[in-house]
N, C-alpha and C positions, 0 to 999 in steps of 0.2 A: 504494500500500500504506500501511497505517496510517491515521491520521486526517488529513483535509485541513487546511490552514492556517486555514481559516475556521471550524473546529470550535470551539464554545464548551464549555469544561469545565463539567460539571454541579456544582451545589451547593458543598460544602466542598472544601478542599484534598485531603482524603482521598478524597472521591468522585472528584475529577479524577484523582488519582494512580492509583486503582484502574481507572478507565476507560482511562487510557493504557496500563496494563499489559495490557489486552485488545487494544490496538492494535498490539502488537509484530508486525512482519511475520515470517512463517514463514522466509523466506530468511535473515533476520538470526539467528534462533534456530538454524537449521541450521549457519550459519557459525560462530557462537560454540561450538556443541557440537563441531564438527569440529576447530577450531583452538585452542580454549581448554579446554573441559571434558574431552574425551576425553584429550588429552595430559596434563592435570593428574591425572586419575584413573589413567592408566597409570603416570605417574611415582610417584605415591603408592603404588601397588601394588608396583612394583619396590623402592621404599624399604622398605616393610614386609617384603617377602620377604628382603631383605638383612639387615634387623634381626633377623628370626627366625632366620636362618642363623647370625648372629653370636652370638646368645643361646644357641642350641643347640649351639654348638661347644665 
């Protein structure tokens, strides 16, 4: 998955950076979403609800 070690980055630093963004393996994205992004979003939602309840009390 991803780019092989022998892969040569194209053109400029930015070109290479963008190319590697396309090489992110799907299992890595799924793992980050499940264990990082979704928990952060859930925590932020709970925090916002508590804040709204406190303001409206």
